[in-house]
C-alpha positions as CSV (number, residue, x, y, z in Angstrom):
1,M,-4.3,10.3,23.4
2,L,-1.8,10.1,20.6
3,K,-1.2,13.3,18.6
4,V,-0.9,12.8,14.9
5,G,0.4,15.2,12.1
6,L,0.0,14.7,8.4
7,V,2.1,16.1,5.7
8,G,1.0,16.1,2.0
9,V,-2.8,16.9,1.7
10,G,-3.1,15.4,-1.7
11,G,-5.1,12.5,-3.1
12,I,-4.3,9.7,-0.8
13,S,-4.7,11.9,2.2
14,G,-8.4,11.7,1.4
15,A,-8.2,8.1,2.7
16,H,-5.9,8.8,5.6
17,I,-7.6,11.8,7.2
18,P,-11.0,10.2,7.8
19,A,-9.1,7.1,9.3
20,W,-7.5,9.2,11.8
21,E,-10.6,11.1,12.6
22,A,-12.5,8.0,13.3
23,M,-10.0,6.8,15.9
24,E,-10.9,7.4,19.6
25,D,-7.3,7.1,20.9
26,A,-5.6,9.3,18.4
27,E,-6.2,12.9,17.3
28,L,-5.1,14.4,14.0
29,V,-4.0,17.9,15.3
30,A,-1.9,19.3,12.4
31,L,-1.7,19.3,8.6
32,C,1.0,20.5,6.3
33,D,1.2,21.3,2.6
34,I,2.7,23.9,0.4
35,R,-0.7,24.7,-1.1
36,S,-2.8,26.6,1.4
37,E,-6.0,25.8,-0.6
38,R,-5.6,22.0,0.1
39,M,-6.2,22.7,3.8
40,E,-9.2,25.1,3.6
41,N,-11.6,22.3,4.5
42,Y,-9.8,21.5,7.7
43,Q,-10.2,24.7,9.8
44,S,-10.2,22.7,13.0
45,K,-6.6,21.6,12.4
46,R,-3.5,23.7,12.9
47,C,-2.3,24.1,9.3
48,Y,1.3,24.7,8.1
49,L,2.9,25.6,4.8
50,D,6.3,24.8,6.1
51,F,7.2,21.3,7.3
52,D,10.1,22.4,9.6
53,E,7.8,24.9,11.3
54,M,5.2,22.1,12.0
55,L,7.9,19.9,13.6
56,E,9.1,22.8,15.7
57,N,5.7,23.9,16.9
58,E,3.9,20.5,17.4
59,E,4.6,17.7,19.9
60,L,3.6,14.8,17.7
61,D,3.5,11.1,18.5
62,I,3.1,10.1,14.9
63,L,3.7,11.7,11.5
64,D,1.7,10.4,8.5
65,I,3.5,11.1,5.3
66,C,1.3,11.4,2.2
67,L,3.8,13.2,0.0
68,P,5.1,12.4,-3.5
69,T,7.3,9.3,-3.6
70,Y,10.7,11.0,-4.0
71,L,10.1,12.9,-0.7
72,H,9.2,9.9,1.6
73,A,12.6,8.9,3.0
74,D,14.0,12.5,3.6
75,F,10.9,13.6,5.5
76,A,10.7,10.4,7.5
77,V,14.3,10.7,8.5
78,K,13.9,14.4,9.5
79,A,10.8,13.5,11.6
80,M,12.3,10.4,13.4
81,E,15.4,12.4,14.2
82,K,13.1,14.5,16.4
83,G,11.7,11.4,18.1
84,I,8.5,11.0,16.1
85,N,7.1,7.7,15.0
86,V,6.5,7.7,11.2
87,V,4.1,6.0,8.9
88,T,4.5,6.8,5.2
89,E,2.7,6.0,2.0
90,K,4.3,3.5,-0.3
91,P,7.0,3.2,-1.5
92,I,9.6,3.9,1.0
93,S,11.8,5.3,-1.8
94,L,12.9,4.7,-5.4
95,K,16.3,3.8,-4.0
96,E,17.1,0.5,-2.4
97,E,19.7,2.0,-0.1
98,D,17.1,4.3,1.5
99,V,15.6,1.3,3.4
100,E,18.7,1.0,5.6
101,R,19.0,4.7,6.0
102,V,15.4,5.0,7.2
103,Y,15.3,1.9,9.4
104,S,18.7,2.8,11.0
105,T,17.4,6.3,11.8
106,A,14.3,4.7,13.4
107,A,16.5,2.4,15.6
108,K,18.9,5.1,16.6
109,N,16.0,7.3,17.7
110,N,14.1,4.5,19.3
111,V,11.0,5.2,17.3
112,K,8.7,3.1,15.0
113,F,8.5,3.2,11.3
114,M,6.2,1.5,8.8
115,V,5.6,1.7,5.0
116,A,1.8,1.7,4.4
117,Q,1.8,-1.3,1.9
118,V,-1.9,-1.5,1.9
119,L,-2.5,-4.8,0.2
120,R,-1.2,-6.6,3.5
121,F,-4.2,-5.1,5.2
122,W,-6.8,-5.6,2.4
123,P,-9.4,-8.3,3.3
124,E,-9.5,-10.2,0.0
125,Y,-5.6,-10.4,0.0
126,E,-5.6,-11.4,3.7
127,V,-8.0,-14.3,2.8
128,L,-5.8,-15.3,-0.2
129,K,-2.7,-15.5,2.2
130,E,-4.5,-17.5,4.7
131,I,-5.6,-20.0,2.0
132,Y,-2.0,-20.3,0.8
133,D,-0.5,-20.6,4.4
134,T,-3.1,-23.3,5.5
135,Q,-3.1,-25.1,2.2
136,K,-6.9,-25.4,2.7
137,Y,-7.3,-26.2,-1.1
138,G,-4.0,-27.8,-1.6
139,K,-0.8,-26.3,-3.1
140,L,-0.8,-23.2,-5.1
141,L,-0.2,-23.9,-8.8
142,S,-0.5,-20.6,-10.7
143,G,-1.7,-17.0,-10.4
144,T,-2.7,-13.9,-12.2
145,M,-2.8,-10.3,-10.8
146,L,-4.0,-7.2,-12.7
147,R,-3.7,-3.5,-11.7
148,L,-4.8,-1.4,-14.6
149,G,-6.0,2.2,-15.2
150,G,-5.5,5.4,-17.2
151,Y,-2.5,7.6,-16.7
152,P,-2.8,10.0,-13.7
153,R,-3.8,13.4,-14.9
154,W,-4.4,14.9,-11.5
155,S,-1.0,14.9,-9.7
156,W,0.6,18.0,-8.3
157,D,3.2,19.4,-10.7
158,N,2.6,16.4,-12.8
159,W,5.1,14.6,-10.7
160,M,3.6,11.2,-11.2
161,M,4.4,11.3,-14.9
162,D,8.1,12.2,-14.0
163,E,10.0,9.0,-13.9
164,K,12.7,10.4,-11.7
165,R,10.2,11.5,-9.1
166,S,7.6,8.6,-9.2
167,G,9.2,5.7,-10.9
168,L,6.1,5.4,-13.1
169,V,4.0,2.2,-13.2
170,P,6.4,-0.1,-11.6
171,F,6.7,1.9,-8.4
172,D,3.2,3.3,-8.3
173,L,1.0,0.4,-9.4
174,H,2.9,-2.8,-9.9
175,I,4.6,-2.4,-6.4
176,H,1.3,-3.3,-4.8
177,D,1.1,-6.7,-6.2
178,L,4.8,-7.4,-6.1
179,D,4.9,-6.3,-2.3
180,F,1.9,-8.6,-1.6
181,M,3.6,-11.5,-3.2
182,V,7.0,-11.1,-1.5
183,Y,5.0,-10.8,1.8
184,A,2.8,-13.9,1.1
185,F,5.0,-16.2,-0.9
186,G,8.6,-15.0,-0.4
187,K,11.2,-13.9,-2.9
188,P,10.6,-14.7,-6.6
189,E,12.8,-14.9,-9.6
190,V,11.8,-12.9,-12.8
191,N,10.9,-15.4,-15.5
192,F,9.8,-12.8,-18.2
193,Q,9.2,-9.1,-18.4
194,Y,7.8,-6.8,-21.1
195,R,7.4,-3.0,-20.9
196,S,5.7,-0.6,-23.2
197,K,6.5,3.0,-22.3
198,L,5.6,6.2,-24.1
199,P,5.4,9.8,-22.8
200,N,1.7,9.5,-21.8
201,Q,1.4,5.8,-21.0
202,D,3.2,2.9,-19.3
203,F,2.5,-0.7,-19.3
204,I,4.4,-3.6,-17.7
205,S,3.9,-7.4,-17.8
206,V,6.1,-9.6,-15.5
207,S,6.1,-13.4,-14.9
208,Y,7.4,-14.3,-11.4
209,N,8.8,-17.8,-10.6
210,F,8.4,-19.0,-6.9
211,G,9.7,-22.5,-7.5
212,D,6.5,-24.6,-7.3
213,F,4.4,-22.0,-9.0
214,S,4.4,-18.8,-11.2
215,V,2.4,-15.6,-11.1
216,N,1.7,-13.4,-14.1
217,C,1.1,-9.6,-13.4
218,E,0.0,-6.8,-15.6
219,S,0.0,-3.1,-14.5
220,S,-0.7,-0.1,-16.7
221,W,-1.3,3.5,-17.1
222,Y,-3.1,3.6,-20.5
223,A,-3.3,6.7,-22.5
224,I,-7.0,6.7,-22.2
225,R,-9.5,7.1,-19.4
226,Y,-9.6,3.4,-18.6
227,P,-11.5,2.5,-15.4
228,F,-9.3,1.4,-12.6
229,T,-9.3,-2.3,-12.2
230,A,-7.6,-4.4,-9.6
231,E,-8.2,-8.2,-9.7
232,F,-6.5,-11.5,-9.1
233,R,-7.1,-15.3,-9.8
234,F,-5.1,-18.0,-8.1
235,Q,-5.3,-21.7,-9.1
236,F,-4.8,-24.2,-6.1
237,E,-5.0,-27.9,-6.4
238,K,-8.6,-28.1,-5.3
239,A,-10.0,-24.6,-6.0
240,V,-9.6,-21.4,-8.0
241,V,-9.7,-18.3,-5.8
242,A,-10.7,-15.2,-7.6
243,W,-11.3,-11.5,-6.8
244,E,-13.1,-10.1,-10.0
245,N,-15.6,-7.3,-10.5
246,D,-15.3,-6.5,-6.7
247,E,-16.4,-10.0,-5.8
248,M,-14.3,-12.6,-4.0
249,K,-15.3,-16.2,-5.0
250,I,-14.0,-19.6,-4.5
251,Y,-14.6,-22.1,-7.2
252,T,-13.9,-25.6,-5.6
253,T,-13.7,-29.2,-7.0
254,E,-16.3,-30.3,-4.4
255,Q,-19.3,-28.2,-5.5
256,D,-20.8,-26.7,-8.6
257,E,-21.7,-23.3,-7.2
258,P,-18.8,-20.9,-6.1
259,I,-18.5,-19.8,-2.5
260,N,-19.0,-16.1,-2.5
261,L,-17.1,-14.4,0.3
262,T,-18.2,-10.9,-0.6
263,Q,-20.2,-8.9,2.0
264,Q,-23.9,-9.0,1.0
265,A,-26.4,-6.2,1.6
266,E,-28.1,-6.1,5.0
267,G,-30.8,-8.7,5.1
268,D,-29.2,-10.7,2.3
269,T,-29.0,-14.4,3.1
270,G,-25.8,-14.9,1.1
271,N,-22.5,-16.0,2.5
272,I,-21.3,-13.2,4.7
273,N,-17.7,-14.1,5.4
274,L,-15.8,-11.2,4.1
275,P,-16.7,-7.9,5.8
276,K,-16.4,-4.6,3.9
277,S,-13.6,-2.7,5.6
278,D,-11.3,0.2,4.9
279,A,-7.8,-1.3,4.4
280,Y,-6.2,2.2,4.6
281,A,-7.9,2.5,8.0
282,N,-6.6,-0.9,8.9
283,E,-3.1,-0.2,8.3
284,L,-3.0,3.2,10.2
285,I,-4.9,1.4,13.2
286,Y,-2.3,-1.3,13.2
287,F,0.6,1.2,13.3
288,K,-1.1,3.3,16.0
289,D,-1.6,0.2,18.0
290,C,2.1,-0.6,17.8
291,V,3.0,2.9,18.9
292,K,0.4,3.0,21.7
293,N,1.3,-0.5,23.1
294,N,5.0,-0.3,22.2
295,L,4.9,-3.3,19.9
296,P,7.3,-4.2,17.1
297,V,6.0,-3.3,13.6
298,E,6.1,-6.9,12.3
299,K,3.6,-6.8,9.4
300,V,6.0,-4.8,7.1
301,K,9.6,-5.8,7.3
302,A,12.8,-4.0,6.0
303,D,14.2,-7.0,4.1
304,E,10.9,-7.5,2.2
305,L,11.0,-3.8,1.1
306,E,14.6,-4.2,0.0
307,C,13.6,-7.2,-2.0
308,V,10.8,-5.4,-3.8
309,L,12.9,-2.4,-4.6
310,K,15.7,-4.5,-6.0
311,I,13.3,-6.3,-8.3
312,L,11.7,-3.1,-9.4
313,N,14.9,-1.4,-10.1
314,N,16.0,-4.3,-12.4
315,L,12.8,-4.4,-14.4
């Protein structure tokens, strides 16, 4: 049984904690946060207000870092220097040079490290990558990706609205789509970029050139309570593959009605090809299995992370 500790009992931990609790071969034994009230609902765990104290007292196999962005790299290095395998929420850092620092620490201490870039584990995006890799519908011609919402009002100490600590929309939202594209399609060139940034909002539009096709992206924190929206639409030679309004559909040149890949309700006779699943759980299960079976963490690579950070720092 692998023993897991988690530091940073904030918003995203609400997705990570249930995932660890559901695993039969891993046990979430300890939590750490500087706010004691964040851990009141987890009385069955050993709870710490000091990270060093948790590392000193616990014999952990895995540390899950759910802290604010600017703390990821330092906390990862400290844990790995004690021989603990580390998975951290994205991004690895705001600084490109931290990629080498973190990965070299992992190698030196013979431990595993992964950044939880969740779209690589998201079923709709996995299907899109498979269609691209197999050229099932011919070559990719164009794409559009959207990741929109209102500005975050809930973050501790308002850290997300502090560019030096969060990197704002490029590093919090746009990084998801850019990371997936680098993972699925390779390194792009920036064709065009536009940014509108004010104290209580941030919007970015970027066009990426992959040689044979381009992808246009929009990401936002609007100054209003805009509903969160994540969508994509990709044009292939023989189909348009779209994830819109929480439905994954393929519109092909061979039939009038779209192929609906979205999981239907039980008893529905629709096309049940894309099961509902928790991508946050998928990524943690993947990392846990790498640790348990001593397998290389191949799905998230250091050079891809460096590529993403270099692009983001030049937008």
